[in-house]
N, C-alpha and C positions, 0 to 999 in steps of 0.2 A: 739744352742751353742755346739761347738765341744770340745773335751777333750783338744785340743791344746790352746784354748782361756782361759785366766785367768782374774780375776777381783779383783782389790784391792780397798778398800774404803779409802777415805781421809776425816778427820773431822778437819777443821781448828778451833782451840779453843784457840788462843793466845790473843784474844781481851779482853779489860777491861770492856766493857759494861757500859760506863759512864751514859747513859740515864736511867739505872735502879735505879740510886741513892742508890746504895748498897755498902757495904764495901768490898765485894768480887766480882770477875768477874761474869757476869750473868749466865754463864754455871754452876756455883757452888751454885747458889741459890736453896734452898729446894723447891720441888714441890711434894706434896703427899708423903712425907717421904723419898724422894731420891733427889739427885741433878738433875738439868735439863740435864746435860751431861750424867748421868747414865741412865736416861729415853731414851735419844737419842741413846746411844750405845746399849741399850737393844733391840731397833728395828733392828739395823744392825746385832745383834747376831742371829736374826731369819733367816738370809739369808745364807744358806750353800754354795752358789755360791762364796762368798767372800773368797779369800785366805788369805788376810791380811787386818787389819783395822789400818790405821795410824792416830794417833791423834797428830796434830801439836800444840805444847804448847810453851809458853814463857819459856826460860831457867830458869827463876827465879820463875816459878810457884810452890807454896808450897802445893797446894791442891790435885793435881792429884794422887800423890803417897799414899795419905791417903784413896783413894777409893779402893774397892776390886772387882776385876772382875774374874770370873771363865773362861771366854773365852780366850784361849791362842793365839788368832790371833791378839790381840792388841799389837801395838808397839808405842813408843813415838818418835816423831821427833821434831826438833827445829822449832818453828814458826817464823814469820817475823813481820815487822811493820804493814803491810797491809794484808788483806785476800789473795790477789794474791801472795804475798811473801811467806806466809805460805803454800799455795798449791804448789808453785814451789819448795820450800824446801822439801816438802814431796815427790814430784815426783823425785827429785834428790836423796833423801834417798832410793827410790825404784830402782834406776838406775842399781845397780849391778845385780839385778834379776827382770827386769821390767815385769809388767803384760801386758796383751793385752789391757785391758780397765781399766779405773778408774772411780769410783763412788764418787763424792764429795758431802758431805751433811753438812749443817749447824749444829753446835753444839747446837744451840738454837731452833731447830725444832724437838721437841720430839713427835709430834703428827702425823708424817707422816704415811700413811697407807702402810702396807707391800705389798698389792696387787698392789698399784700404783707403787712401786719401781720395782716389778717383771715385770709389764707391760712395764715400761720404758726400762728396760734391754732387754726384749724380742723384743720389736719393733725396738729398735736401732740396735741390733745385726742382726735382720732379714733384715733391710734396709742397714746394713753395714755403718751406719753414726751415729754421736753423736746426743744427744738431751737432753732436760730438761723436768722436770715436770713443768706444768704451768696451770693457771686457767684463764678462760675468764674474762675480766673486766666486772663487773656488774653495777657499779655506773656510773652516768653521770660524765664525766671528764671535768674540767675547766682548761684553761690555763691563767696564770696571776701571779702577785706578790701580791699586796694589793687589787686588784680589778680584777674581771673576765673580760677577753678581748675576749675569744673564748671558745666555747663548742667543745670539740674534739670528732670526730666520734669514737665510740668504737668498731665497727664491727670487726676490725682486731687487737684489743689490748688485750694483755695477760699479766698477772702478773707472773713474773718468780718466781719459787719455787726451792727447792732442794729436792732430789738429782739432780745433773747434771752429765751426763754420756758421756764420750768421750774416744776415743782411746788414749792410753798412749802417744805415740810418737807425735800425733797431738796436744794434749793439752800442752805437755812440750815445744814443739817448738813454739807454738802460744804464750804461756806466756813469754818465754824467749825473743822472738823477740818484742812482744808488749811492755814489760816493758823496754827493751833496747831503744825503740823508744820514750819512754815517754808517751805512750798512757794511757788513763784513763781506767782501767779495774775494773769493779764493780763485775763481776762474771765470771765463766769459759766460759760461752757462749759468753760474750763480747770479750774475747780473740780469740775464734774460729771465731766469726763474723769478727773481725779485720783481721784475716788471710784469709778471703774469703772462709771459709769452711761452709757447711750447718749445721744448728742447728734444729733438729726435735723438734716440740712442741707436747708433750704428755700430754693430759688432766689429771690433778690430782685433788684431793679433795681440796676445798678451805679452809677447816679447818686445813690444814697443815700450821699453822701460825708460824711466827718467833717471839720468845719472845724478845721484845726490850724495852718495857716500863712497868711500874708497872701494868697498866691496862691489858696488854697482859698476865701477870702472873695470874691474876684473871680469865681471860677467859680460859687460858690453864688448870687451875685446874678444871674448869667445864667440859671442853672437854675431859680431861684425865679420869675423873670419868665416863663420858658417854661411852668412849671407853672400859673401864674396865668392865662396866656392860654389854655391848654388847658382849664382848668376853666370858663372863661367861655364856651366854645363850646357 
């Protein structure tokens, strides 16, 4: 990484998390004494390479300002209806002083390993192409609706994780064009794929789970306790 290349992080956090069956958005649910979002941002605070950390929030979000952060790199941007809208809004927010690269990370992935993020950044910058953290699919995969009709070969199947790391201009252009064309964009990589650009797969730990359901929260609590014990050794 040269001194001329800069990296900004984007954390889309405008969702309501309805599957959590909670009265607050899932990023504000308590996990081991802090909100999920605080745990997630604490991981990003450990990366001195980041020049800015943009958190994309609903304009009516009443919770974020109640949190206290000592890291001065955090800024707030307006989120959108869908994840892709929030990320694009954040990219446009950064447009007056754009970074070279952007690192997009789910607000509800507080268990990401710092060494995985650093490896993603290093491998992508070395190859001069964007990429994502991903884990190889371990389970047998079935295709079907109410009944299995096919067992899907899993040799080349990966589960997409975050962070996802791309050049600022490439991601902004890909998202703008894909959304304008009505394409279905589920993550940043899908926009880059739609634009015909390469997406590097960088192996990451499979315990980098996304908290989506109540049972995920129980598992996250166990894994977080395990991580804290390991870091104390």
